[in-house]
C-alpha positions as CSV (number, residue, x, y, z in Angstrom):
1,M,0.0,0.0,0.0
2,A,1.3,3.4,-0.9
3,I,1.1,6.7,0.9
4,V,0.2,9.8,-1.1
5,N,0.9,13.3,0.0
6,F,-0.5,16.3,-1.8
7,S,-1.8,19.8,-1.0
8,I,-5.4,20.9,-1.3
9,P,-7.1,24.2,-0.5
10,D,-8.2,24.4,3.1
11,D,-11.9,25.0,2.2
12,V,-11.9,21.7,0.2
13,K,-10.3,19.8,3.1
14,E,-12.9,21.2,5.5
15,A,-15.8,20.5,3.3
16,F,-14.5,16.9,2.6
17,N,-14.1,16.3,6.3
18,R,-17.5,17.6,7.1
19,T,-19.2,15.6,4.3
20,F,-17.4,12.4,5.1
21,A,-17.2,12.5,8.9
22,K,-17.1,9.1,10.5
23,Q,-16.3,7.4,7.2
24,N,-13.1,5.8,6.0
25,K,-11.6,8.8,4.1
26,S,-8.8,6.7,2.6
27,A,-11.3,4.4,1.0
28,I,-13.3,7.4,-0.3
29,I,-10.1,9.0,-1.8
30,T,-9.1,5.7,-3.3
31,D,-12.5,5.3,-4.9
32,L,-12.4,8.9,-6.3
33,M,-8.9,8.3,-7.7
34,R,-10.1,5.0,-9.4
35,K,-13.0,6.9,-10.9
36,A,-10.8,9.7,-12.1
37,V,-8.5,7.2,-13.8
38,E,-11.4,5.5,-15.5
39,E,-12.8,8.8,-16.6
40,A,-9.5,9.8,-18.1
41,K,-9.4,6.5,-20.0
42,R,-12.9,7.1,-21.4
43,Q,-12.0,10.7,-22.4
44,K,-9.0,9.4,-24.3
45,Q,-11.2,6.8,-26.0
46,R,-13.7,9.5,-27.0
47,E,-11.0,11.8,-28.3
48,E,-9.6,8.9,-30.4
49,A,-13.0,8.0,-31.8
50,F,-13.6,11.7,-32.7
51,R,-10.2,11.9,-34.4
52,I,-11.0,8.7,-36.4
53,L,-14.4,9.9,-37.4
54,T,-13.2,13.4,-38.3
55,A,-10.4,11.9,-40.5
56,R,-12.9,9.7,-42.3
57,R,-15.2,12.6,-43.0
58,G,-13.4,13.7,-46.1
59,K,-13.3,10.2,-47.5
60,R,-17.0,9.4,-47.4
61,P,-19.2,10.0,-50.4
62,T,-21.2,13.2,-50.6
63,V,-24.9,13.1,-51.2
64,T,-27.0,16.0,-52.2
65,D,-30.3,17.0,-50.4
66,A,-32.2,16.1,-53.6
67,E,-30.6,12.6,-53.6
68,I,-31.5,12.1,-50.0
69,R,-35.1,13.3,-50.6
70,A,-35.4,11.0,-53.7
71,V,-34.3,7.9,-51.7
72,R,-36.7,8.8,-48.8
73,E,-39.6,9.2,-51.2
74,E,-38.8,6.1,-53.2
75,G,-41.5,3.4,-52.7
76,R,-43.9,5.7,-50.8
77,P,-47.4,5.9,-52.0
């Protein structure tokens, strides 16, 4: 098990201590850190997906509004 030492603003520390009084603060911090790591991974995945989709945008075929309208109306009574 590792020990982590970092500085936080006093108001955040006081609010945290009030909010989580009588609870295992180490477990709460550990859970928050795990969630932060997972969120960072998801954000990286979203950015990569956006990059891929944006790169492919120029390669996809273009379709005019008239062509889209014609396909939608095709086969309708």
